[in-house]
C-alpha positions in Angstrom: 131.5 86.3 240.0 130.6 89.3 237.8 134.1 89.2 236.3 133.8 85.6 235.5 130.4 86.1 233.8 131.8 88.9 231.7 134.8 86.7 230.8 132.4 83.9 229.6 130.6 86.3 227.3 133.8 87.6 225.9 135.1 84.0 225.3 131.8 83.1 223.6 132.2 86.1 221.3 135.8 85.1 220.5 134.6 81.5 219.9 131.9 82.7 217.4 134.5 84.8 215.6 137.0 81.9 215.4 134.2 79.6 214.1 133.3 82.1 211.5 136.9 82.4 210.3 137.2 78.6 210.2 134.0 78.3 208.1 135.4 80.9 205.6 138.8 79.2 205.4 137.2 75.8 205.0 135.1 77.2 202.1 138.2 78.6 200.5 140.1 75.3 200.9 137.3 73.4 199.3 137.3 75.7 196.3 141.1 75.4 196.0 141.0 71.7 196.1 138.0 71.1 193.9 139.3 73.4 191.2 142.9 72.2 191.7 144.1 75.8 191.6 147.5 74.8 193.0 148.2 73.1 189.6 147.2 76.2 187.7 149.3 78.4 189.9 152.4 76.2 189.5 152.0 76.2 185.7 151.5 79.9 185.6 154.4 80.6 187.9 156.7 78.3 185.8 155.7 80.2 182.7 156.3 83.6 184.2 159.5 82.6 185.8 161.2 80.9 182.8 159.4 82.4 179.8 159.3 78.8 178.5 158.3 75.4 179.7 160.5 72.4 180.1 159.2 69.2 178.5 157.8 67.8 181.8 156.1 71.1 182.6 154.6 71.2 179.2 153.3 67.7 179.7 151.8 68.6 183.0 150.1 71.7 181.5 148.5 69.6 178.8 147.4 67.1 181.4 145.7 69.9 183.3 143.8 70.9 180.1 142.8 67.3 179.4 141.9 66.4 183.0 138.3 65.4 183.3 138.4 64.9 187.1 138.4 68.7 187.6 134.8 69.8 188.1 133.4 71.1 184.8 132.2 74.5 185.7 132.5 77.9 184.2 135.0 78.8 186.9 137.3 75.8 186.0 137.1 76.8 182.3 138.1 80.3 183.2 141.0 78.9 185.2 142.2 76.9 182.1 141.7 79.9 179.9 143.7 82.1 182.3 146.7 79.8 182.2 146.4 79.4 178.4 146.5 83.2 178.0 149.5 83.5 180.3 151.2 80.7 178.2 150.4 82.4 174.9 151.6 85.9 176.1 154.8 84.9 177.8 156.2 81.8 176.1 158.6 82.7 173.3 158.9 79.3 171.6 155.3 78.2 170.9 155.0 75.2 168.6 151.8 75.5 166.6 151.5 71.7 166.3 150.8 71.5 170.0 147.5 73.1 169.6 
């Protein structure tokens, strides 16, 4: 009986720990989705990988900058700025008429 009581307490502690990790991961997933960080990551990875953007990737990048569905917060503006800086630093064939 005592072993079972100790086991219940141990399981409850494990459950609380799992719930805490789930809450943290849910918060992270919410931020990733609301700021659409996957799109920024894909654009940045393409820039770093190829040192240039293919026409479709360039179109996707411009769509990210023009997208008004992304929550307009200082964080989202920093995300856009970060990708723009990566683009300006690593792309060799920048056409000034694009900006």
